[in-house]
C-alpha positions in Angstrom: 246.6 108.3 127.2 244.4 110.8 129.0 242.6 114.0 128.2 241.4 116.1 131.1 238.8 118.9 131.0 239.9 121.8 133.3 238.4 125.2 133.4 240.3 127.5 131.1 240.5 129.9 134.0 241.5 127.2 136.5 238.7 128.5 138.8 235.6 126.4 139.1 233.6 129.2 140.4 234.5 131.3 137.4 233.5 128.4 135.2 230.2 128.2 136.9 229.7 131.9 136.3 230.4 131.5 132.6 227.9 128.6 132.4 225.2 130.5 134.2 225.7 133.7 132.3 225.1 131.9 129.0 221.6 130.9 130.0 220.6 134.1 131.9 218.1 136.5 130.2 219.5 139.1 127.9 220.0 142.5 129.3 218.2 145.4 127.7 219.9 146.5 124.6 220.2 150.2 125.2 222.4 152.7 126.9 225.0 151.9 129.6 223.6 148.4 130.1 224.4 147.5 126.4 227.9 148.8 126.6 228.6 146.9 129.9 227.2 143.7 128.3 229.6 144.1 125.3 232.6 144.7 127.6 231.6 141.6 129.6 231.3 139.6 126.5 234.7 140.6 125.3 236.2 139.5 128.7 234.5 136.2 128.8 236.3 133.2 127.2 234.4 131.6 124.4 232.8 128.3 125.3 234.0 125.5 123.0 231.5 124.3 120.5 230.3 120.6 120.6 232.5 119.9 117.6 235.6 121.3 119.2 235.0 119.5 122.5 234.3 116.2 120.8 237.5 116.6 118.7 239.6 116.8 121.9 237.7 114.1 123.9 239.5 111.0 124.9 237.9 108.1 123.1 239.1 105.7 125.9 236.6 107.3 128.3 233.9 104.8 127.5 232.7 101.8 129.5 231.2 99.4 127.0 227.8 98.1 128.3 226.9 95.9 125.3 226.4 92.9 127.5 224.0 94.3 130.1 222.3 96.9 127.9 221.2 94.6 125.1 219.9 92.1 127.7 217.5 94.8 129.0 215.4 94.6 125.8 216.0 91.3 123.9 213.1 88.8 124.0 215.6 86.0 123.4 217.7 86.5 126.6 221.4 85.8 126.8 223.1 82.4 127.4 226.5 82.4 129.0 228.0 81.6 125.6 226.2 84.6 124.0 227.6 86.9 126.8 231.2 85.7 126.3 230.9 86.2 122.5 229.6 89.7 123.1 232.6 90.3 125.4 235.0 89.1 122.7 233.4 91.3 120.1 233.8 94.4 122.3 237.4 93.7 123.1 238.2 92.9 119.5 236.8 96.3 118.5 239.0 98.0 121.0 237.1 98.5 124.3 239.3 98.4 127.3 236.6 98.9 129.9 233.7 96.4 129.6 230.8 96.1 131.9 230.3 92.3 132.2 227.9 91.6 135.1 225.1 93.5 136.7 223.3 92.0 139.7 220.0 93.3 140.9 218.0 90.1 141.4 218.5 88.9 144.9 219.5 85.3 145.5 217.9 83.7 142.4 220.2 81.7 140.1 221.4 83.8 137.2 223.0 83.3 133.9 225.7 85.8 135.0 227.0 83.3 137.6 228.0 80.8 134.9 229.2 83.6 132.6 231.5 85.0 135.3 233.1 81.5 135.5 233.6 81.5 131.7 235.0 85.0 131.8 237.5 84.1 134.5 238.7 81.1 132.4 239.2 83.4 129.4 240.5 86.5 131.3 242.0 85.2 134.6 242.8 88.7 136.0 239.7 90.3 134.5 241.4 93.7 134.4 239.2 96.3 132.7 236.0 94.3 133.6 233.3 96.0 135.6 230.6 94.7 138.0 227.4 96.7 138.5 225.2 96.5 141.6 223.0 98.7 143.8 224.0 100.3 147.1 223.3 98.2 150.1 222.6 95.0 148.2 224.4 92.3 150.3 223.5 89.5 147.9 225.0 91.4 145.0 228.1 92.2 147.1 228.5 88.5 147.7 228.3 87.8 144.0 230.8 90.5 143.4 233.3 88.9 145.9 232.8 85.5 144.3 233.3 86.8 140.8 236.8 88.3 141.1 235.8 91.2 138.9 238.2 94.1 139.9 236.1 97.3 139.0 232.7 98.4 140.2 229.9 100.7 139.0 227.8 101.3 142.1 224.2 102.6 141.6 222.9 105.2 144.0 219.2 106.2 143.9 218.0 109.4 145.6 214.3 109.1 145.3 213.4 105.8 143.6 209.6 105.3 143.9 209.9 102.0 142.1 213.5 100.8 143.0 213.8 102.2 146.5 216.1 105.0 147.8 219.7 104.5 148.9 221.1 106.0 152.1 224.4 107.6 152.8 225.1 105.1 155.5 224.5 102.1 153.2 226.7 103.8 150.6 229.6 104.2 153.0 229.2 100.6 154.1 229.0 99.3 150.6 232.1 101.3 149.6 234.0 99.8 152.5 233.2 96.2 151.4 234.1 97.1 147.8 237.5 98.4 149.0 238.1 95.2 151.0 237.2 93.2 147.9 239.8 95.2 145.9 242.5 94.5 148.6 241.7 90.8 148.5 241.9 90.7 144.8 245.3 92.3 144.9 246.6 89.6 147.2 245.0 86.9 145.1 246.7 87.9 141.9 250.0 88.8 143.7 249.8 92.5 143.0 252.4 94.9 144.4 251.9 95.2 148.1 251.6 99.0 148.1 248.5 98.9 145.9 246.4 97.9 149.0 243.3 97.7 146.9 243.8 101.2 145.5 243.0 102.2 141.9 245.8 101.4 139.5 246.4 100.0 136.0 247.5 96.5 135.3 250.9 96.2 133.7 250.2 92.6 132.6 248.7 92.2 129.2 245.2 90.8 129.1 244.1 87.8 127.0 242.9 90.4 124.5 246.4 91.8 124.3 245.7 95.1 126.1 247.9 96.5 128.8 247.3 99.1 131.5 243.7 98.1 132.1 241.9 99.4 135.1 241.8 97.6 138.4 240.3 98.7 141.7 238.3 101.5 140.2 235.0 102.5 141.7 232.5 104.7 139.8 229.3 105.8 141.4 226.2 106.0 139.1 223.5 108.5 140.1 220.5 106.6 138.8 217.7 109.2 139.1 219.1 112.7 139.1 217.4 113.3 135.8 214.2 111.4 136.5 213.1 112.4 139.9 212.0 115.6 141.6 215.1 115.7 143.6 217.4 118.6 142.6 221.1 118.9 142.9 220.5 121.4 145.7 218.4 119.0 147.8 220.0 118.2 151.2 220.3 114.5 150.6 222.1 115.1 147.3 224.5 117.6 148.8 225.2 115.2 151.7 226.2 112.4 149.3 228.3 114.5 147.1 230.2 116.1 150.1 230.9 112.6 151.4 232.1 111.3 148.1 234.5 114.2 147.6 236.1 113.8 151.0 239.5 112.1 151.4 237.8 109.0 152.9 236.6 107.8 149.4 240.0 107.2 147.9 239.0 104.4 145.6 236.4 106.6 143.9 237.6 107.5 140.4 234.5 108.4 138.5 230.9 109.6 138.6 228.3 108.4 136.2 224.7 109.5 135.7 221.7 108.6 133.5 218.2 109.5 132.6 216.4 106.2 132.6 212.9 107.4 131.8 214.1 109.5 128.8 212.0 112.4 129.8 214.8 114.8 130.7 215.6 117.4 128.1 218.9 118.6 126.9 219.0 121.6 129.3 218.6 119.2 132.2 221.5 117.1 131.1 223.6 120.2 130.5 222.9 121.5 134.0 223.6 118.2 135.8 226.9 117.8 133.9 228.1 121.3 134.7 227.2 121.0 138.4 228.7 117.5 138.8 231.8 118.7 137.0 232.3 121.4 139.6 232.0 119.0 142.5 234.1 116.3 140.8 237.0 118.1 139.0 238.3 116.5 135.8 241.8 116.0 137.2 240.5 113.7 139.9 237.3 112.1 138.5 236.0 110.8 135.3 232.4 111.9 134.5 230.4 109.6 132.2 226.8 110.0 130.9 224.2 107.5 129.8 221.1 109.0 128.1 217.9 107.0 127.3 215.3 107.5 124.6 211.7 108.0 125.7 208.7 106.2 124.4 207.7 109.4 122.6 211.1 110.8 121.4 214.8 110.1 121.1 217.4 112.8 121.7 219.8 110.4 123.4 222.7 110.9 121.1 222.5 114.7 121.1 222.2 114.8 124.9 225.4 112.8 125.3 227.2 115.1 122.9 226.0 118.1 124.9 227.2 116.6 128.1 230.7 116.2 126.7 230.5 119.8 125.6 229.6 120.8 129.1 232.6 118.9 130.6 231.7 115.2 130.8 234.6 113.0 129.8 232.7 110.4 127.9 229.8 107.8 128.0 228.8 104.5 129.4 226.7 102.7 126.8 226.2 99.6 124.6 227.7 99.6 121.2 224.3 99.5 119.4 221.3 101.5 120.4 218.9 98.7 121.1 218.3 98.7 124.9 215.8 99.3 127.6 212.5 100.7 126.5 213.2 102.4 123.1 217.0 102.6 123.0 219.8 104.8 124.4 222.9 106.7 123.3 225.4 104.2 121.9 229.1 104.1 121.6 229.0 103.2 117.9 227.4 106.6 117.1 229.4 108.4 119.7 232.7 107.2 118.2 231.5 108.0 114.7 230.6 111.5 115.9 234.1 111.9 117.4 235.7 110.8 114.2 233.5 113.1 112.0 234.5 116.0 114.3 238.2 115.4 113.6 239.1 113.3 116.6 242.1 111.5 115.1 242.7 109.3 118.2 239.5 107.2 117.5 241.1 105.2 114.7 244.3 104.7 116.7 242.4 103.1 119.6 239.5 101.3 117.9 239.0 99.3 114.8 236.5 101.8 113.4 236.5 100.2 110.0 234.9 97.2 111.5 232.1 99.2 113.2 229.3 98.0 110.8 230.4 94.3 111.0 230.7 94.5 114.8 227.3 96.1 115.2 225.6 93.6 113.0 227.2 90.7 114.8 226.2 92.1 118.2 222.6 92.6 117.0 222.5 89.0 115.7 223.8 87.7 119.1 221.0 89.5 121.1 218.3 89.3 118.4 219.0 86.2 116.4 217.1 86.1 113.1 215.5 89.5 113.7 216.0 92.1 111.0 218.1 95.2 111.8 215.8 98.3 111.6 216.7 99.6 108.2 216.9 103.3 109.4 219.3 102.4 112.2 222.3 104.8 111.8 225.6 103.4 110.7 224.7 99.7 110.4 221.1 99.7 109.2 220.5 98.9 105.5 219.4 102.4 104.7 222.3 104.2 106.5 224.7 104.2 103.5 222.2 103.2 100.8 221.6 106.6 99.3 218.1 107.6 98.5 219.1 111.0 96.9 222.4 112.5 95.9 222.1 115.4 98.4 222.3 113.0 101.3 225.5 111.3 100.3 228.5 111.3 102.6 232.0 110.9 101.2 235.5 112.1 102.1 234.7 115.6 100.9 231.6 115.9 103.1 232.2 118.4 105.9 231.7 116.6 109.3 230.6 113.5 107.4 231.3 109.9 108.3 232.0 108.2 104.9 231.0 104.5 104.6 234.6 103.4 104.3 235.5 104.8 107.7 233.1 102.4 109.5 233.4 99.4 107.1 230.0 100.0 105.5 229.1 99.1 101.9 227.9 102.0 99.9 224.7 101.5 97.9 221.7 103.2 96.4 218.0 102.6 96.9 214.8 103.8 95.2 212.2 105.9 96.9 210.0 106.7 93.8 208.8 110.1 95.0 212.3 111.3 95.9 215.2 109.5 94.3 217.1 111.5 91.6 218.3 110.1 88.4 222.0 109.9 89.5 221.2 107.7 92.4 218.8 105.5 90.3 221.7 105.0 87.9 223.7 103.6 90.8 220.9 101.4 91.8 220.4 100.0 88.3 224.2 99.6 87.9 224.2 97.2 90.9 220.9 95.5 90.0 221.1 95.0 86.2 224.8 94.4 85.8 227.1 94.8 82.8 224.2 95.2 80.3 223.4 98.5 82.0 226.8 99.5 83.5 228.6 99.3 80.1 226.3 101.9 78.6 227.4 105.4 78.1 226.6 107.9 80.9 223.9 109.8 78.9 222.2 106.5 77.9 222.1 105.4 81.5 220.5 108.6 82.6 217.9 108.3 79.8 217.0 104.8 80.9 216.9 105.9 84.6 214.6 108.7 83.6 212.4 106.3 81.7 212.1 104.2 84.9 211.2 107.2 87.0 208.5 108.3 84.5 207.1 104.8 84.3 206.8 104.5 88.1 205.1 107.9 88.3 202.6 106.8 85.6 202.0 103.6 87.5 201.4 105.4 90.8 199.1 107.9 89.1 197.0 105.0 87.9 196.9 103.6 91.5 199.4 100.8 91.1 201.5 100.6 94.3 204.2 98.1 95.2 207.7 98.1 96.7 209.5 99.6 93.7 212.9 99.2 95.3 212.3 95.4 95.5 214.9 93.9 93.1 212.3 91.8 91.2 209.9 94.7 90.8 212.6 97.3 89.8 214.1 94.8 87.3 210.7 94.2 85.8 210.1 97.9 85.3 213.6 98.4 83.9 213.0 95.6 81.4 209.9 97.4 80.2 211.9 100.6 79.8 214.8 98.7 78.2 212.5 97.4 75.5 211.3 100.9 74.8 214.8 102.3 74.8 216.2 99.6 72.6 213.3 100.0 70.2 211.4 96.7 70.5 208.6 97.7 72.9 205.5 96.6 71.0 204.4 93.0 71.7 204.4 91.7 68.1 208.2 92.2 67.9 210.0 88.9 67.4 213.0 90.4 69.4 212.2 89.8 73.0 213.7 91.1 76.2 216.3 88.3 76.7 217.7 89.0 73.3 218.4 92.7 73.9 221.6 92.4 76.0 223.2 90.3 73.3 222.2 92.5 70.4 223.2 95.6 72.3 226.7 94.1 72.9 227.1 93.1 69.3 225.9 96.4 67.9 227.5 99.1 70.1 230.7 100.9 69.2 233.3 102.5 71.5 231.6 105.4 73.3 228.4 104.8 71.3 225.4 102.8 72.5 223.1 101.3 70.0 219.3 101.0 69.8 216.8 99.9 67.1 214.2 101.7 65.1 211.6 99.5 63.4 211.4 100.3 59.7 209.5 97.3 58.4 207.4 94.4 59.6 205.9 92.0 57.1 202.7 91.4 59.1 202.1 95.1 59.3 203.5 96.5 56.0 203.0 93.7 53.5 205.3 91.0 52.3 206.3 92.2 48.8 209.7 93.4 47.8 208.1 96.8 47.0 206.6 96.9 50.5 209.9 96.3 52.1 211.9 98.8 50.0 209.2 101.4 50.5 209.7 101.3 54.2 213.4 100.8 54.4 214.4 103.2 51.6 218.0 104.4 51.9 218.4 103.8 55.6 221.9 102.8 56.7 222.8 100.2 59.3 220.1 97.5 58.9 219.2 94.6 61.1 217.0 91.8 59.6 215.2 89.6 62.0 213.5 86.4 60.7 211.2 84.0 62.4 210.6 80.5 61.1 208.5 78.4 63.5 210.6 78.2 66.7 213.7 79.5 65.0 214.7 83.2 65.3 217.7 84.5 63.5 218.9 87.3 61.3 221.7 89.4 59.9 223.2 92.8 60.5 224.5 94.8 57.6 226.2 98.1 58.2 225.2 99.5 54.9 222.1 100.3 52.8 219.9 98.4 50.4 221.1 100.3 47.4 219.2 99.6 44.2 220.6 100.0 40.7 219.6 102.9 38.5 218.6 100.2 35.9 215.5 98.5 37.3 216.4 95.3 35.5 219.9 95.1 37.0 221.4 94.5 40.5 223.7 96.4 42.8 226.2 95.1 45.3 227.1 97.1 48.5 229.9 96.0 50.9 230.0 96.7 54.6 230.3 95.0 58.0 228.0 92.0 58.2 227.3 89.2 60.6 224.6 86.6 61.1 223.1 85.8 64.5 220.8 83.2 66.0 218.4 84.3 68.8 216.8 80.9 69.4 216.4 77.4 68.0 220.0 76.7 66.9 222.3 77.4 69.9 221.8 77.3 73.7 221.9 81.1 73.8 221.9 84.0 71.3 225.1 83.6 69.2 226.9 85.7 66.6 228.2 84.2 63.3 230.9 85.9 61.2 231.2 85.2 57.5 234.6 85.9 55.9 235.5 89.4 54.9 235.0 88.7 51.2 231.5 87.5 51.8 230.4 90.6 53.7 228.2 92.1 51.0 224.5 92.5 50.0 223.2 92.4 46.4 219.8 94.0 45.7 217.8 93.6 42.5 216.1 96.5 40.7 212.3 96.7 40.6 212.1 94.4 37.6 215.4 92.6 38.1 216.6 89.4 39.9 219.7 88.2 41.6 220.5 85.0 39.9 222.7 82.0 40.8 225.7 81.2 38.5 223.5 78.6 36.7 220.6 81.1 36.4 218.1 78.6 37.8 217.8 80.1 41.2 216.8 83.7 42.0 215.9 86.2 44.7 215.3 89.9 45.2 217.9 90.3 48.0 221.1 88.2 48.2 223.1 88.4 51.4 226.6 87.3 52.2 227.3 85.5 49.0 224.2 83.2 48.9 224.0 82.6 52.7 220.5 84.2 52.8 218.1 84.8 50.0 214.9 86.8 50.3 212.2 86.5 47.7 213.7 83.2 46.8 212.6 81.0 43.9 214.1 77.9 42.3 213.6 79.5 38.9 214.8 82.6 37.2 211.9 84.6 38.4 212.0 85.7 42.1 209.1 85.0 44.4 206.6 87.8 44.8 206.8 87.3 48.6 209.9 88.4 50.5 209.0 85.7 53.0 210.2 83.0 50.6 213.7 82.3 51.8 216.8 80.1 51.5 219.5 80.1 54.1 222.6 78.1 55.1 225.8 78.5 57.1 229.1 76.9 56.1 230.4 74.4 58.6 233.7 76.1 58.9 232.2 79.4 60.3 229.6 77.8 62.6 230.4 78.5 66.2 230.6 75.6 68.7 227.4 74.4 70.4 225.2 74.3 67.3 222.0 72.3 68.0 220.0 73.0 64.8 219.6 71.1 61.5 222.8 69.8 59.8 222.7 69.2 56.0 224.1 66.1 54.4 227.2 68.0 53.3 228.0 69.1 56.8 226.7 72.7 56.4 224.1 74.1 58.9 220.8 75.9 58.6 219.2 78.3 61.1 215.6 77.7 59.9 213.8 74.4 60.0 214.8 73.6 56.4 217.0 74.9 53.6 214.1 76.4 51.7 211.4 77.9 53.9 208.7 80.4 54.3 209.3 82.9 57.1 206.5 83.6 59.5 207.6 87.2 59.8 210.5 89.4 58.7 211.4 92.6 60.5 213.9 95.2 59.4 215.3 97.7 62.0 217.7 100.6 61.6 220.5 100.5 64.1 220.8 104.0 65.6 224.0 105.0 67.6 224.7 107.9 69.8 222.9 109.6 72.7 219.5 108.3 73.5 216.8 111.0 73.5 214.3 111.2 76.3 211.6 108.6 76.0 208.2 110.1 75.3 205.5 109.1 77.7 203.4 107.6 75.0 206.3 105.2 74.1 206.1 103.8 77.7 202.5 102.7 77.3 200.9 100.3 77.9 202.3 100.2 81.5 203.7 97.1 83.1 201.4 96.2 86.0 202.0 92.5 86.7 204.7 93.1 89.4 206.6 90.1 90.6 206.1 91.2 94.2 203.1 93.5 94.5 202.0 95.1 97.7 198.8 93.3 98.8 195.6 95.3 98.6 195.0 94.5 102.3 198.2 96.4 103.1 196.5 99.7 102.4 194.5 99.3 105.6 196.8 97.2 107.7 200.0 97.4 109.8 201.8 95.6 107.0 202.2 98.9 105.2 204.5 100.2 107.8 206.0 97.0 109.2 207.1 95.2 106.0 210.5 93.6 106.0 212.8 95.7 103.8 214.2 94.3 100.6 
């Protein structure tokens, strides 16, 4: 499969004219000159956009340099085993051409020597493997000949102040030795006699399963065309290019170039690409680019794309950007860009849906234990963890690269000055779990907005921490959840761990539930009149009772209806269940009395609810004698609603009961059958959309963060160098 880039006119000189005319100054926009300019513009073919050119680029035109490039920056170095594992990762992803050994180090022993032995054992023919060396380096040539690697990238330096300059004579001599190396390899692997060391593709499948991999290909890499003061018009440059384009360099099949210092701009890359393309036509030569980042900036990816727009076939680069000084263009982002531009061949050739996994594995091999920079495109933790809805990529995003395409896991993260409510809802969905995710959409948004407001109040008061940290965000959510559920003030006997259970028991299909405190005995008084004055005719009541370490209660989906006769009683039926929050079961537990017992009987102002014998009384009688409030072992109820009597029949007690068992086998949720409650609270259960939480309800603010940002961080590098959550 091969895509070539020929001039649409077929005339290289015409192509050069088109390129130069694009960057020439505009003609004056008046008179005959304007008319002539318009006529010329109509005649000139439109240059393809970057998107169009990337869409038609051949994704095979990549030499994977993951082995040598990551070695240029890792402080851990590479063992032979690490190198062979990187090689396997690249081949598994789909790379046919892989740079495996680069030798620039004289006669010293190198890890690459042992690696080449391992590679030959794994890939005996080593088709598609590349060796890199400098022009005129006899020691490197000897290592090449010993390695058996059948393709070469040969560096040529025009004016290397640090590395030394190459010469045309040494170039020709080196090419001759490389050609002889190719001939010898053909004989060693019993290739067809007519190859004679000439470039061809291996019909035998490699150990990786690929066929038609390159053999006997020589690419020349111009190391410093973009870094030095030598221009393409310099005599020594013209001399080398003329020599390489002659018939005597038959094994030459590609030209590479790079900007190692990272100080060339995009126009420099564009000009070099256009000029090299004219000298090395696409039908005869591949043209590959490698662009470095600079210490002060990084345009390496865009430069590579511009080079392809100007006629380059592809790139030579590592899979991940970590290399050299501050990084380089990388094939992971290049292939992602091709795919986002509509290049359908990418997914046919490469396992693009493993890109994130491959990148993270390669990073771990070269930088073991080191965190991946979170802002690293594609495989960094921030890449597909949305911080705001406007940044999201999905299958509908024009020119986007959805997370599924590269095997990324989509997520959400909180940046408190930016994140919108919809993204925060996603973050809380993943963090809190079913207690939050089962809420109705409007309730979720109300809670998320409460979290946003709370954080803004905290920041305004000078409290700074990593709000995206799971522990910190969960802590703030729990504060908001208490407010939203209606139990925010500290005296409430319903605590945060109880809320998920109560919410689950009280919600209805498509209706979330929350509580509104109507009565608290310690605040409003403990008489029957105090309770009724606060509860009134409210419907849907939850009674919460505390007796020492026991917390329990009852929900009644009705009202405390009093009789019109103040000396009588009135019974109201409705859904009713008991619950234990603590003290009687390992976790909060619901208890369901039989349908016939789901009723509440309330006495009038001067009345009493009496037992059958008339010797026991109360003011409120719940579930057929299962809970008495204002209880007395006489015909006159207690003046205090805190005087109680409670028991649960054995046959309706759920498994796991750990409380007090009566002699007859029945169970009690308090510490004894007759008891005095420490506090009784009555809440109204409210269902439906949750209104916005007023700021005052969120006070006092939660400030004891589980993982605060240390005060020293405000004046230290830690503020910008923290490990992400």
